[in-house]
N, C-alpha and C positions, 0 to 999 in steps of 0.2 A: 441495554445500552452499552456500547463499547467503552473501553477506558484506555487512556494513553498513560502509560506507566514507564518507569525506567528513567530515561534522560532524554532531554532535548538538547541538541548542540547547534548553536548559531555562532559560527566562527567565520571570520573572513579568511578566505584562502589567500595565502601569500602570493602576491603578484597577480592575483586574479580578482575580477570584480564580483564573482559568484560566491554565494554563501551556502554551505551545506546545512541541512536539518536531518537529524537522525532520531527516530522515535521507536519505542517499543509499543505496539498496538495490540491490545487484548480483544479477541473476539469471545465474548463471555458467554454466548448462547449457541448451542449447536444448531446447524442448518437455519441460521438466521442471518440475513444480509445486513452488513454494517457499511457505513460510508466513512471515507476519510477525505478531508479537504486538504489538497496540497497547498503549500505556501504560494502566495501570489507570485506570478511570473516564473513559475518553475520551468526549467528547460530539460530536466532529467529527473527520473525517479526509478528506484529499485525496490522491489518487494521480496523479502526472504521469508519462506515458510518455516517457522520453528515448531510447528505442530506435528501431530502424528497422522493426520489424514490430509487428503488432497485439498488444497486451497483453490477457490474459484475467484478470478479477478475479472471484473467487467468495467466498461466505461459508461454504462447507462444503468439507471436504477432498475431493479427487478430482472436483470439479465443473468444473475447468478442462479436463478431457479434451474430446475432439471432440464427444461426445454429451452433455456436461454443461450445466448451467445456470449461464452465466457472463455477465458484461458485457464488451464489447469496448471497449478504449480504444486509439484509433488513434495513431500516432506523433505527438508534439507536443501530444497532447490530455490532458485530465485528467478525473477523476471525483471528485466530493466527495459526502460524506454528512454531514449535520448533524442535530442534535437527537436524537442516538442516546440511547435510553432502555432498550434491552435490553442484556443483558450481552455485547455483541459484543466479543470479545477478540482474535480471529485473523482475518486475511484471507489468501487464497490467490491466488497469481499465477503465470502462465506466459506465456512468449513463444516465438516460433519461432526466435529466435537469442538468444545471450547479450545481455542488455540492462541498462540502468540505469533505475531507478525512483526517483522522489523521492516521499517520503511525509511529509506534515505532519499532525500530530494535535494536538488540545487536550484537556487533562484538568484 
């Protein structure tokens, strides 16, 4: 099971109705898909790979497998998605080794 560590920030942006959330998310087992539920009504998210292997990101469960439909995020790189208008609530992540991922979202 994955663990959320580090800090969570829920601050109102000055002059803006949106609130950011920043978490450090640990993928504790190699080659195991983990899920993260975005805060309700998220309109933007960014995933930063702090691990040493390629991170796989998918929007449907089980898609991070070798034959799945996933995006690759290389070590030290990030992937962001903005202007979310669909009810996207969960992202799925997998890495070749235990890894740390930073996730920022705005809702």
